[in-house]
DRENLUM-846848 format. One record per residue (C-alpha): residue number from 0; residue in one letter; z negated, x, y. Coordinates in nm, 2 decimals, m for minus. Example, Ala and Ser with C-alpha at 12.3 -4.5 7.8 and 13.67 -1.06 7.14 Angstrom:
BEGIN
     k   r       zz       xx       yy
     0   A    m0.78     1.23    m0.45
     1   S    m0.71     1.37    m0.11
//
This chain:
BEGIN
     k   r       zz       xx       yy
     0   M    m2.92     0.77    m1.22
     1   S    m3.26     0.80    m1.04
     2   V    m3.34     0.63    m0.70
     3   R    m3.33     0.97    m0.53
     4   E    m2.98     1.04    m0.67
     5   R    m2.85     0.70    m0.56
     6   L    m2.97     0.76    m0.20
     7   E    m2.84     1.12    m0.18
     8   V    m2.59     1.00     0.08
     9   L    m2.88     0.98     0.33
    10   R    m2.88     1.36     0.34
    11   E    m2.55     1.34     0.53
    12   R    m2.65     1.38     0.89
    13   D    m2.35     1.23     1.06
    14   F    m2.35     0.93     0.83
    15   V    m2.71     0.86     0.91
    16   F    m2.65     0.86     1.29
    17   F    m2.34     0.65     1.24
    18   L    m2.52     0.40     1.02
    19   S    m2.81     0.38     1.27
    20   A    m2.58     0.31     1.56
    21   K    m2.38     0.06     1.36
    22   L    m2.70    m0.12     1.27
    23   L    m2.80    m0.16     1.64
    24   V    m2.45    m0.27     1.75
    25   T    m2.44    m0.53     1.48
    26   L    m2.78    m0.66     1.58
    27   A    m2.67    m0.68     1.94
    28   A    m2.33    m0.84     1.86
    29   E    m2.49    m1.11     1.64
    30   M    m2.74    m1.20     1.91
    31   V    m2.46    m1.23     2.16
    32   N    m2.26    m1.45     1.92
    33   V    m2.55    m1.69     1.89
    34   A    m2.61    m1.70     2.27
    35   V    m2.24    m1.75     2.36
    36   G    m2.19    m2.02     2.10
    37   M    m2.49    m2.22     2.22
    38   Q    m2.40    m2.17     2.59
    39   V    m2.04    m2.28     2.54
    40   Y    m2.14    m2.58     2.34
    41   E    m2.41    m2.68     2.58
    42   L    m2.17    m2.64     2.88
    43   T    m1.88    m2.83     2.72
    44   G    m1.99    m3.03     2.42
    45   D    m1.64    m2.97     2.29
    46   L    m1.55    m2.85     1.93
    47   L    m1.23    m2.70     2.05
    48   A    m1.42    m2.49     2.31
    49   L    m1.60    m2.32     2.02
    50   G    m1.26    m2.24     1.86
    51   L    m1.15    m2.09     2.19
    52   V    m1.45    m1.85     2.17
    53   G    m1.28    m1.70     1.87
    54   L    m0.93    m1.70     2.02
    55   A    m1.05    m1.53     2.34
    56   Q    m1.16    m1.23     2.13
    57   F    m0.87    m1.24     1.89
    58   A    m0.58    m1.25     2.14
    59   P    m0.65    m0.90     2.29
    60   F    m0.75    m0.77     1.95
    61   V    m0.42    m0.85     1.79
    62   L    m0.22    m0.71     2.08
    63   L    m0.40    m0.38     2.08
    64   I    m0.49    m0.31     1.72
    65   L    m0.18    m0.13     1.61
    66   P    m0.18     0.12     1.90
    67   A    m0.56     0.15     1.84
    68   G    m0.48     0.26     1.49
    69   Q    m0.26     0.54     1.61
    70   V    m0.53     0.65     1.86
    71   A    m0.77     0.67     1.57
    72   D    m0.52     0.91     1.39
    73   R    m0.49     1.14     1.69
    74   K    m0.83     1.15     1.85
    75   E    m1.18     1.21     1.72
    76   R    m1.29     0.88     1.57
    77   S    m1.66     0.91     1.65
    78   R    m1.57     0.95     2.02
    79   I    m1.36     0.64     2.01
    80   I    m1.64     0.44     1.85
    81   A    m1.89     0.56     2.11
    82   F    m1.66     0.45     2.40
    83   C    m1.62     0.11     2.24
    84   Y    m1.99     0.08     2.23
    85   V    m2.00     0.15     2.60
    86   L    m1.75    m0.14     2.66
    87   Q    m1.96    m0.37     2.45
    88   A    m2.27    m0.28     2.65
    89   T    m2.07    m0.35     2.97
    90   A    m1.96    m0.69     2.84
    91   S    m2.32    m0.78     2.75
    92   A    m2.44    m0.68     3.09
    93   A    m2.16    m0.90     3.24
    94   L    m2.28    m1.20     3.04
    95   L    m2.63    m1.14     3.18
    96   A    m2.50    m1.13     3.53
    97   I    m2.30    m1.45     3.49
    98   T    m2.61    m1.63     3.34
    99   L    m2.85    m1.50     3.61
   100   S    m2.61    m1.61     3.89
   101   G    m2.63    m1.97     3.77
   102   M    m2.25    m2.00     3.74
   103   H    m2.14    m2.27     3.48
   104   E    m1.77    m2.18     3.46
   105   V    m1.69    m2.13     3.09
   106   L    m1.37    m1.94     3.18
   107   L    m1.59    m1.65     3.30
   108   V    m1.75    m1.63     2.96
   109   Y    m1.40    m1.63     2.80
   110   A    m1.30    m1.35     3.03
   111   V    m1.59    m1.13     2.91
   112   L    m1.50    m1.22     2.55
   113   V    m1.16    m1.08     2.61
   114   L    m1.32    m0.74     2.70
   115   L    m1.52    m0.76     2.37
   116   G    m1.19    m0.82     2.19
   117   C    m1.04    m0.51     2.35
   118   A    m1.35    m0.31     2.24
   119   R    m1.32    m0.44     1.88
   120   A    m0.95    m0.36     1.87
   121   F    m1.02     0.01     1.91
   122   M    m1.36     0.02     1.73
   123   M    m1.26    m0.14     1.40
   124   P    m0.98     0.10     1.28
   125   A    m1.18     0.40     1.39
   126   S    m1.50     0.27     1.22
   127   Q    m1.32     0.19     0.89
   128   A    m1.13     0.52     0.89
   129   V    m1.43     0.75     0.99
   130   L    m1.66     0.66     0.70
   131   I    m1.48     0.87     0.44
   132   N    m1.49     1.17     0.69
   133   L    m1.87     1.16     0.72
   134   V    m1.97     1.19     0.35
   135   S    m1.87     1.41     0.06
   136   A    m1.62     1.25    m0.18
   137   P    m1.86     1.19    m0.47
   138   R    m2.09     0.99    m0.24
   139   F    m1.82     0.77    m0.08
   140   A    m1.88     0.46    m0.31
   141   Q    m2.25     0.49    m0.23
   142   A    m2.18     0.51     0.14
   143   V    m1.96     0.20     0.13
   144   A    m2.23     0.00    m0.05
   145   L    m2.51     0.13     0.17
   146   H    m2.31     0.08     0.48
   147   S    m2.23    m0.28     0.38
   148   S    m2.58    m0.36     0.29
   149   S    m2.72    m0.22     0.61
   150   F    m2.46    m0.41     0.81
   151   H    m2.55    m0.73     0.64
   152   V    m2.92    m0.67     0.70
   153   A    m2.84    m0.66     1.07
   154   V    m2.63    m0.97     1.04
   155   I    m2.93    m1.14     0.88
   156   V    m3.18    m1.03     1.14
   157   G    m2.95    m1.05     1.44
   158   P    m2.88    m1.43     1.45
   159   M    m3.24    m1.51     1.36
   160   L    m3.36    m1.28     1.64
   161   G    m3.10    m1.42     1.87
   162   G    m3.21    m1.78     1.80
   163   L    m3.57    m1.69     1.86
   164   V    m3.50    m1.50     2.18
   165   Y    m3.27    m1.77     2.30
   166   L    m3.58    m2.00     2.33
   167   G    m3.66    m1.78     2.64
   168   G    m3.31    m1.85     2.77
   169   P    m2.97    m1.68     2.72
   170   E    m3.06    m1.41     2.98
   171   A    m3.33    m1.29     2.74
   172   V    m3.07    m1.25     2.47
   173   Y    m2.83    m1.05     2.69
   174   I    m3.11    m0.82     2.82
   175   T    m3.20    m0.74     2.46
   176   S    m2.84    m0.69     2.34
   177   T    m2.75    m0.47     2.64
   178   T    m3.04    m0.24     2.55
   179   L    m2.94    m0.22     2.19
   180   F    m2.58    m0.14     2.28
   181   A    m2.69     0.14     2.51
   182   S    m2.92     0.28     2.24
   183   A    m2.62     0.28     2.00
   184   V    m2.41     0.48     2.25
   185   V    m2.68     0.75     2.25
   186   L    m2.69     0.77     1.86
   187   M    m2.31     0.76     1.82
   188   S    m2.27     1.05     2.07
   189   R    m2.44     1.28     1.82
   190   V    m2.18     1.21     1.54
   191   R    m1.91     1.46     1.49
   192   S    m1.62     1.34     1.27
   193   G    m1.36     1.60     1.36
   194   V    m1.00     1.53     1.47
   195   P    m0.79     1.38     1.19
   196   Q    m0.57     1.63     1.01
   197   A    m0.21     1.58     1.14
   198   S     0.07     1.53     0.90
   199   G     0.42     1.40     0.94
   200   D     0.43     1.17     1.24
   201   A     0.06     1.16     1.29
   202   G     0.08     1.32     1.62
   203   S     0.39     1.15     1.73
   204   G     0.37     0.91     2.02
   205   D     0.69     0.71     1.94
   206   A     0.69     0.34     1.85
   207   G     0.78     0.41     1.49
   208   A     0.45     0.60     1.43
   209   V     0.26     0.30     1.55
   210   F     0.41     0.09     1.27
   211   E     0.36     0.35     1.00
   212   G     0.04     0.17     0.88
   213   L     0.24    m0.16     0.84
   214   R     0.51     0.02     0.64
   215   F     0.25     0.18     0.41
   216   V     0.06    m0.14     0.34
   217   F     0.38    m0.34     0.26
   218   S     0.50    m0.06     0.03
   219   R     0.18    m0.09    m0.18
   220   P     0.14    m0.42    m0.36
   221   I    m0.22    m0.36    m0.45
   222   I    m0.32    m0.29    m0.09
   223   L    m0.11    m0.58     0.05
   224   G    m0.25    m0.82    m0.20
   225   A    m0.61    m0.72    m0.13
   226   V    m0.59    m0.74     0.25
   227   S    m0.37    m1.06     0.26
   228   L    m0.60    m1.24     0.02
   229   D    m0.89    m1.18     0.26
   230   L    m0.67    m1.29     0.56
   231   F    m0.57    m1.63     0.42
   232   A    m0.89    m1.71     0.23
   233   V    m1.12    m1.66     0.53
   234   L    m0.86    m1.80     0.77
   235   F    m0.89    m2.13     0.60
   236   G    m1.25    m2.10     0.47
   237   G    m1.41    m1.96     0.78
   238   M    m1.67    m2.20     0.92
   239   I    m1.89    m1.96     1.13
   240   G    m1.73    m2.09     1.46
   241   L    m1.84    m2.44     1.37
   242   L    m2.20    m2.36     1.29
   243   P    m2.33    m2.47     1.64
   244   A    m2.18    m2.81     1.59
   245   M    m2.29    m2.83     1.22
   246   A    m2.64    m2.74     1.32
   247   T    m2.66    m2.99     1.60
   248   D    m2.46    m3.29     1.48
   249   V    m2.49    m3.27     1.10
   250   L    m2.81    m3.08     1.02
   251   H    m3.00    m3.19     1.34
   252   T    m3.16    m2.85     1.40
   253   D    m3.21    m2.63     1.71
   254   A    m3.12    m2.28     1.81
   255   T    m3.38    m2.14     1.56
   256   G    m3.21    m2.33     1.28
   257   L    m2.87    m2.21     1.40
   258   G    m3.00    m1.85     1.37
   259   I    m3.12    m1.92     1.02
   260   L    m2.78    m2.06     0.93
   261   R    m2.59    m1.76     1.08
   262   S    m2.82    m1.53     0.89
   263   A    m2.79    m1.71     0.55
   264   M    m2.44    m1.58     0.48
   265   A    m2.55    m1.23     0.55
   266   V    m2.85    m1.27     0.32
   267   G    m2.62    m1.33     0.03
   268   S    m2.39    m1.04     0.14
   269   A    m2.69    m0.80     0.17
   270   L    m2.82    m0.90    m0.18
   271   A    m2.48    m0.85    m0.33
   272   A    m2.44    m0.52    m0.15
   273   A    m2.78    m0.40    m0.27
   274   A    m2.68    m0.49    m0.62
   275   L    m2.36    m0.28    m0.58
   276   V    m2.56     0.02    m0.47
   277   W    m2.74     0.02    m0.80
   278   H    m2.46    m0.12    m1.02
   279   P    m2.12    m0.03    m0.87
   280   I    m1.82    m0.21    m1.00
   281   R    m1.65     0.02    m1.25
   282   R    m1.44    m0.22    m1.47
   283   H    m1.24    m0.54    m1.42
   284   V    m1.20    m0.47    m1.05
   285   G    m0.93    m0.74    m1.00
   286   Y    m1.14    m1.01    m1.17
   287   W    m1.44    m0.92    m0.95
   288   M    m1.24    m0.94    m0.63
   289   F    m1.07    m1.28    m0.71
   290   G    m1.40    m1.41    m0.84
   291   G    m1.57    m1.32    m0.52
   292   V    m1.31    m1.50    m0.31
   293   G    m1.33    m1.81    m0.54
   294   L    m1.71    m1.82    m0.50
   295   F    m1.66    m1.80    m0.12
   296   G    m1.43    m2.11    m0.13
   297   A    m1.65    m2.32    m0.36
   298   A    m1.96    m2.24    m0.16
   299   T    m1.77    m2.34     0.16
   300   V    m1.70    m2.69     0.01
   301   L    m2.07    m2.72    m0.08
   302   F    m2.17    m2.63     0.27
   303   G    m1.93    m2.89     0.42
   304   L    m2.08    m3.16     0.20
   305   S    m2.44    m3.07     0.26
   306   T    m2.67    m3.27     0.49
   307   S    m2.98    m3.06     0.41
   308   L    m3.06    m2.75     0.61
   309   W    m3.18    m2.56     0.30
   310   L    m2.90    m2.66     0.08
   311   S    m2.66    m2.54     0.36
   312   V    m2.85    m2.21     0.37
   313   F    m2.81    m2.17     0.00
   314   A    m2.44    m2.25     0.01
   315   L    m2.38    m2.00     0.29
   316   A    m2.58    m1.73     0.10
   317   L    m2.34    m1.79    m0.20
   318   A    m2.04    m1.76     0.03
   319   G    m2.18    m1.43     0.17
   320   A    m2.23    m1.29    m0.18
   321   G    m1.87    m1.37    m0.28
   322   D    m1.73    m1.23     0.03
   323   M    m1.93    m0.90    m0.01
   324   V    m1.78    m0.84    m0.35
   325   S    m1.43    m0.88    m0.23
   326   V    m1.50    m0.66     0.08
   327   Y    m1.64    m0.39    m0.14
   328   V    m1.34    m0.38    m0.36
   329   R    m1.09    m0.40    m0.08
   330   H    m1.26    m0.12     0.12
   331   I    m1.26     0.13    m0.17
   332   L    m0.90     0.04    m0.25
   333   V    m0.77     0.09     0.10
   334   Q    m0.96     0.40     0.19
   335   H    m0.89     0.59    m0.14
   336   E    m0.52     0.49    m0.15
   337   T    m0.45     0.60     0.21
   338   P    m0.38     0.96     0.33
   339   D    m0.62     1.07     0.61
   340   A    m0.33     1.14     0.85
   341   I    m0.25     0.76     0.86
   342   R    m0.58     0.62     0.76
   343   G    m0.65     0.50     1.12
   344   R    m0.32     0.31     1.13
   345   V    m0.37     0.16     0.79
   346   S    m0.73     0.06     0.89
   347   A    m0.57    m0.10     1.20
   348   V    m0.35    m0.32     0.98
   349   N    m0.66    m0.40     0.76
   350   S    m0.84    m0.49     1.09
   351   V    m0.56    m0.72     1.19
   352   F    m0.61    m0.91     0.87
   353   I    m0.99    m0.91     0.91
   354   G    m0.97    m1.01     1.27
   355   A    m0.72    m1.28     1.21
   356   S    m0.93    m1.42     0.93
   357   N    m1.25    m1.42     1.15
   358   Q    m1.15    m1.50     1.51
   359   L    m0.83    m1.68     1.44
   360   G    m1.01    m1.86     1.16
   361   D    m1.27    m1.98     1.41
   362   F    m0.99    m2.12     1.63
   363   E    m0.82    m2.28     1.32
   364   S    m1.16    m2.44     1.23
   365   G    m1.20    m2.58     1.59
   366   V    m0.85    m2.73     1.58
   367   A    m0.90    m2.87     1.23
   368   A    m1.24    m3.02     1.34
   369   R    m1.07    m3.19     1.64
   370   L    m0.80    m3.34     1.42
   371   L    m0.99    m3.42     1.09
   372   G    m1.35    m3.44     1.20
   373   L    m1.62    m3.18     1.16
   374   V    m1.72    m3.22     0.79
   375   P    m1.37    m3.29     0.66
   376   A    m1.25    m2.97     0.83
   377   V    m1.51    m2.75     0.66
   378   V    m1.44    m2.91     0.31
   379   F    m1.07    m2.88     0.36
   380   G    m1.11    m2.51     0.45
   381   G    m1.30    m2.44     0.13
   382   A    m1.05    m2.62    m0.08
   383   A    m0.77    m2.43     0.08
   384   T    m0.95    m2.10     0.00
   385   L    m0.96    m2.19    m0.36
   386   A    m0.59    m2.28    m0.35
   387   V    m0.51    m1.94    m0.19
   388   T    m0.71    m1.76    m0.46
   389   G    m0.51    m1.93    m0.74
   390   A    m0.18    m1.85    m0.56
   391   W    m0.26    m1.48    m0.51
   392   I    m0.34    m1.44    m0.87
   393   R     0.01    m1.54    m0.94
   394   F     0.17    m1.35    m0.66
   395   F    m0.01    m1.02    m0.72
   396   P    m0.07    m1.00    m1.10
   397   V    m0.11    m0.62    m1.08
   398   L    m0.42    m0.67    m0.85
   399   A    m0.56    m0.96    m1.05
   400   H    m0.55    m0.78    m1.38
   401   M    m0.66    m0.43    m1.24
   402   D    m0.93    m0.28    m1.46
   403   L    m1.02     0.05    m1.29
   404   F    m0.98     0.15    m0.93
   405   P    m0.66     0.36    m0.91
   406   H    m0.83     0.68    m0.81
   407   L    m1.08     0.65    m1.10
   408   R    m0.79     0.58    m1.34
   409   T    m0.61     0.89    m1.22
   410   A    m0.92     1.10    m1.25
   411   T    m0.98     0.96    m1.60
   412   S    m0.63     1.03    m1.71
   413   A    m0.65     1.39    m1.57
   414   A    m0.97     1.45    m1.76
   415   G    m0.82     1.31    m2.08
   416   E    m0.52     1.54    m2.05
   417   A    m0.74     1.84    m1.98
   418   E    m0.95     1.76    m2.29
   419   Q    m0.64     1.73    m2.51
   420   S    m0.51     2.06    m2.37
   421   T    m0.83     2.22    m2.46
   422   H    m0.83     2.09    m2.81
   423   G    m0.47     2.18    m2.85
   424   S    m0.53     2.54    m2.76
//
């Protein structure tokens, strides 16, 4: 397949606008994460306070995510995403106002992070569910890989840019991020995804409809295994929330070094995603997914043991590459196995697992660091991820030994039956 054929997905107008807006939002969000982490640690000097940064975003997220999934199945998903970008721009502007006012009350920062958590709750299921609506079916795998690689490019550049801009003060970061969020709103307003096709209870407002996504996930061992593996692996192995402390206390670097560390994981993810654009996973799907999570755990242990900035950067890049492979497999599995009428609610469940593994993982890391110490907490988290990987291979053998994606296996079987029918006639 030629380069032109591999990038045919860029002919999809709505996908290009969506991708551009997502790129800007991710840049802005990563810059905000760097600034908030540094501000909170400078104000408190407390490892647990870094964990509470994650908890402040996770608490509203977990409360709102299931209703948000139902909204994504009843309203135009692109409009939901645009509104969430407006909320994120408002939160960034609020952080700017707090900083310029000279207030040093960390609770105000946590209050703004709650607003960001609310925005993420409605944005994530809509964003995950909308991608398949923006491209033609044959281009979906390309769209997933290109979307992931672009996202991780932003995650690479965002923290580095945030660290550099932070040298001019946190207010400089918040001015930049607010501008980027506002630009993303303009781009996203041009995307038209259409209202999801109603089916069954999709338009129902009762409580049972809200939990339809949960029922669907728990009825599909392949999907349950994939999303729960990510939850528990990253819940224990997540170390992002501790990066400000690792940068300051172990690696003895400044805000620029912190930006490099935050970018390192995304570098590995972006390289892996780029490889997947050119060489998509077609066989041994289960082995690739579990191998990616295992690599993430082993790299986390290496990061915890490292006292060198560049060895730590290498370890985080390996962790990012492993995580990208598992994300790629999980996203294709979930989106192809889910009917469009409930895709928002199933994406909401998937978002709960992702959000729990990230924000709650940051909180878990902060608590573990308080109890065990900074370095032992990171090493323990990586070892726990490896243990989870081994346990899930035993609990979900159908996922571990999967060769082809189910939708490809079905298509292959149908093609084989058609060929046999032709020969028989």
